[in-house]
C-alpha positions in Angstrom: 63.1 105.6 -103.6 65.8 107.9 -105.1 67.4 107.3 -108.4 70.2 104.7 -108.2 73.6 106.2 -108.7 75.9 104.6 -111.1 79.3 103.6 -109.7 82.0 105.2 -111.9 84.2 102.7 -113.8 87.9 102.9 -114.4 89.5 102.1 -117.8 93.0 102.1 -116.3 95.1 98.9 -116.7 98.5 97.8 -115.5 100.7 95.9 -117.9 103.7 94.8 -115.9 105.4 97.9 -114.7 103.3 100.3 -116.8 100.0 101.8 -115.9 98.0 103.0 -118.8 94.9 105.2 -118.8 93.0 102.7 -121.0 93.8 99.3 -122.6 93.8 100.5 -126.2 97.3 100.7 -127.6 98.3 101.9 -131.1 100.0 98.9 -132.8 103.4 99.2 -134.5 103.7 100.2 -138.1 100.3 101.9 -138.5 101.5 105.5 -138.0 105.1 106.4 -138.6 105.9 110.0 -137.7 106.0 111.4 -134.2 103.3 114.0 -135.0 100.9 111.2 -136.0 101.7 109.1 -133.0 101.0 112.1 -130.8 97.7 112.6 -132.6 96.7 109.0 -131.8 97.5 109.5 -128.1 95.6 112.8 -128.0 92.7 111.1 -129.7 92.5 108.6 -126.8 95.0 105.8 -127.2 96.4 104.5 -123.9 99.9 104.2 -125.4 101.6 104.1 -128.8 104.1 101.8 -130.4 106.5 103.1 -133.0 107.1 101.5 -136.4 109.6 98.7 -136.2 113.1 100.0 -136.3 116.2 98.3 -137.6 119.8 99.2 -136.7 120.6 100.5 -140.2 118.2 102.3 -142.6 115.9 100.1 -144.8 114.2 101.2 -147.9 111.5 98.5 -147.8 109.8 96.8 -150.8 108.6 98.6 -153.9 104.9 99.2 -154.4 102.4 97.8 -154.2 103.0 97.1 -150.5 99.4 97.0 -149.1 96.1 95.6 -150.3 92.7 95.3 -148.8 90.4 92.3 -148.9 87.1 91.3 -147.3 88.8 90.0 -144.2 91.2 92.9 -143.6 94.6 94.0 -145.0 97.7 92.4 -146.4 101.0 94.4 -146.2 104.6 93.9 -147.1 106.3 97.1 -146.3 109.7 95.5 -145.7 110.3 97.2 -142.4 111.0 100.5 -144.2 112.6 103.0 -141.7 115.4 105.5 -141.5 117.3 103.5 -138.9 117.0 103.3 -135.2 119.3 106.1 -134.1 117.9 108.6 -136.7 114.3 107.8 -135.9 114.9 108.2 -132.2 116.5 111.6 -132.6 114.0 112.9 -135.1 110.7 111.6 -134.0 110.8 111.0 -130.2 111.5 114.5 -128.9 108.0 115.8 -129.8 106.3 112.7 -128.2 108.3 112.8 -125.0 107.8 116.6 -124.7 104.0 115.9 -124.8 104.4 113.0 -122.2 103.1 110.4 -124.7 103.7 106.8 -123.4 105.9 105.5 -126.2 106.9 101.9 -126.8 109.8 101.6 -129.3 109.5 98.6 -131.6 112.9 96.9 -132.5 113.4 94.5 -135.3 117.0 93.2 -135.3 118.5 90.3 -137.3 120.8 89.1 -134.5 121.3 89.4 -130.7 124.0 92.0 -131.4 121.6 94.2 -133.4 118.9 94.0 -130.8 121.4 94.7 -128.0 122.8 97.8 -129.8 119.4 99.2 -130.4 118.4 98.6 -126.8 121.4 100.7 -125.8 120.4 103.5 -128.1 116.9 103.5 -126.7 118.3 103.8 -123.1 119.2 107.4 -123.9 115.5 108.4 -124.2 112.7 108.6 -121.7 110.5 106.1 -123.3 107.9 103.7 -121.6 109.4 100.5 -123.0 110.6 98.5 -125.9 108.8 95.9 -128.0 110.9 93.2 -129.7 109.4 92.3 -133.1 110.3 88.7 -133.4 107.5 87.9 -135.7 107.4 89.9 -139.0 106.2 87.3 -141.5 107.8 88.9 -144.6 111.2 90.3 -143.5 114.2 88.3 -144.6 116.6 87.0 -141.9 114.6 88.7 -139.1 111.1 88.5 -137.6 109.4 85.1 -137.6 112.6 83.4 -138.8 114.0 84.3 -135.4 110.8 84.2 -133.3 109.8 80.6 -134.2 112.9 79.2 -132.5 112.6 79.1 -128.7 116.4 79.1 -128.2 116.9 82.1 -130.4 114.0 83.9 -128.6 115.6 83.1 -125.3 119.0 84.4 -126.3 117.6 87.7 -127.8 115.4 88.4 -124.8 118.3 87.6 -122.4 120.6 89.9 -124.3 118.2 92.8 -124.4 117.4 92.3 -120.7 121.1 92.6 -119.9 121.2 96.0 -121.7 118.1 97.8 -120.5 115.8 98.0 -117.4 113.0 99.4 -119.5 109.8 97.3 -119.7 110.3 94.8 -122.5 107.4 93.4 -124.5 108.0 90.5 -127.0 105.8 90.3 -130.0 105.3 86.8 -131.3 103.8 85.3 -134.4 102.0 82.1 -135.2 104.2 79.0 -135.3 104.2 75.5 -134.0 106.6 76.5 -131.2 104.6 79.5 -130.0 103.9 78.3 -126.5 107.5 77.3 -125.9 108.7 80.6 -127.3 106.4 82.4 -124.9 107.7 80.3 -122.0 111.4 81.1 -122.9 110.6 84.8 -123.2 109.1 84.8 -119.8 112.0 82.9 -118.3 114.5 85.4 -119.7 112.8 88.5 -118.4 110.1 89.6 -120.8 107.5 91.9 -119.0 104.7 91.0 -121.4 103.9 89.2 -124.6 102.1 90.7 -127.6 99.9 88.1 -129.5 99.9 87.9 -132.5 101.7 89.6 -135.3 100.3 89.3 -138.9 100.0 86.0 -140.7 102.1 85.2 -143.8 99.5 85.4 -146.6 99.1 86.3 -150.3 96.5 87.5 -152.8 96.6 87.0 -156.6 95.1 89.3 -159.2 93.0 87.2 -161.7 93.4 89.8 -164.4 97.2 89.8 -164.4 97.4 86.3 -163.0 100.2 87.5 -160.7 100.6 88.0 -157.0 99.3 91.5 -156.0 102.0 92.5 -153.6 105.5 93.2 -155.0 107.0 90.8 -152.4 104.3 88.2 -153.3 103.8 87.4 -149.6 102.7 89.8 -146.9 101.2 89.9 -143.4 97.5 89.5 -143.0 95.8 91.7 -140.3 92.3 92.7 -139.5 89.1 90.8 -138.5 90.2 87.5 -140.2 93.1 87.3 -137.8 91.1 87.8 -134.6 89.9 84.2 -134.0 93.4 82.9 -134.3 95.0 85.5 -132.1 92.2 85.2 -129.5 92.8 81.4 -129.3 96.6 82.0 -128.7 95.9 84.5 -126.0 93.5 82.1 -124.3 96.0 79.2 -124.4 99.0 81.3 -123.3 97.0 82.7 -120.4 96.7 79.2 -118.9 100.4 78.5 -119.2 102.2 81.8 -118.4 102.1 84.4 -115.6 103.3 87.6 -117.4 100.8 90.0 -118.9 99.4 89.4 -122.4 98.5 92.0 -125.0 96.0 90.9 -127.6 96.6 92.0 -131.2 94.7 91.3 -134.3 91.3 92.4 -135.6 90.2 94.8 -132.8 87.7 97.0 -134.7 85.1 97.6 -131.9 84.7 97.4 -128.1 83.3 93.8 -128.4 86.6 92.6 -129.9 88.5 94.2 -127.0 86.2 92.6 -124.4 86.8 89.1 -126.0 90.5 89.6 -125.7 90.2 90.7 -122.1 88.0 87.7 -121.2 90.5 85.4 -122.9 93.3 86.8 -120.6 94.7 89.9 -122.2 95.3 93.0 -120.1 95.4 95.3 -123.0 94.9 95.2 -126.8 96.7 96.7 -129.7 94.7 98.4 -132.5 96.2 98.5 -136.0 94.1 97.9 -139.2 91.1 99.7 -137.7 93.2 102.9 -137.2 94.5 102.6 -140.8 91.0 102.4 -142.1 89.1 104.7 -139.7 91.8 107.0 -138.3 92.6 107.8 -134.7 89.0 108.7 -134.0 88.3 105.0 -133.4 90.0 105.3 -129.9 87.2 107.3 -128.2 84.7 105.0 -129.8 86.4 102.0 -128.3 86.6 103.7 -124.9 82.9 104.7 -124.8 81.8 101.2 -125.9 84.0 99.5 -123.2 82.8 102.0 -120.5 79.2 101.3 -121.3 79.8 97.5 -121.2 81.4 97.8 -117.8 78.6 99.9 -116.4 75.8 97.6 -117.8 77.6 94.5 -116.5 78.3 96.1 -113.1 82.1 95.9 -113.4 84.1 98.7 -111.9 87.4 98.1 -113.6 88.7 96.8 -116.9 91.0 94.5 -114.9 87.9 92.7 -113.4 87.3 91.2 -116.9 90.8 89.7 -117.4 90.6 85.9 -117.8 86.9 85.5 -116.9 86.4 83.2 -119.9 88.5 80.6 -118.0 86.2 80.4 -115.0 83.5 77.7 -114.6 
């Protein structure tokens, strides 16, 4: 008998209106400048998400703003950015010229701010917007908005009325998470990103003071994965729009867990911060080998399989 030929596998995925070359997306806030986002895509990311932008410039918090621990990272950058309009004009042209699929992350403090930024983004050939309704350490924005289903509904409705671009809504852990997801879907969200970082803190025994200047920050990395994975699993059983897993993806196994739970793609953040963009080809190769060994032809064949039986 001749040698059995392996059936080629496809890493392409569809997230709502978007078709991506693979399910690995650079998460928001990890790489700031257009040149670095481009490098992430050229290294193998399926798409990239910009840092979260506010309508007006924000300086962010004083240092220290990030600290590592055995379970991942804590950060409290304070949404530092030059303002939405300035960032779009300075950083996007290089990315769009290179045909990089860019999702612009928006962090407003009101419906009006989100709407205004959505109008600004309409002037650029981007792949979509991500509404950051879940930053755990930004005053008067983020999770303060995203834990109220009615506010989530109003913001999503407002942005939907201003743009036809694919719209992802990034949510954080709260008691009303499922209802927030439902309302976002009802008002026109194309996908949900689960989860943002968790409000956390670390204390230095030597100084006997909180390590971060803001005291509290957002926890990311491996410690977040079991929580985020559970939320993806539960949301998959209740909603019909695509889900994007986010939290603790450091290897292909983590990505497969999210896919089996119901995610159609995953965002990678802390692992890129620690290992660099070179992690993307590692993730692709590991996922490709898994698909081949398990006789799957497409990534999308894995989505939601943990719910069967």
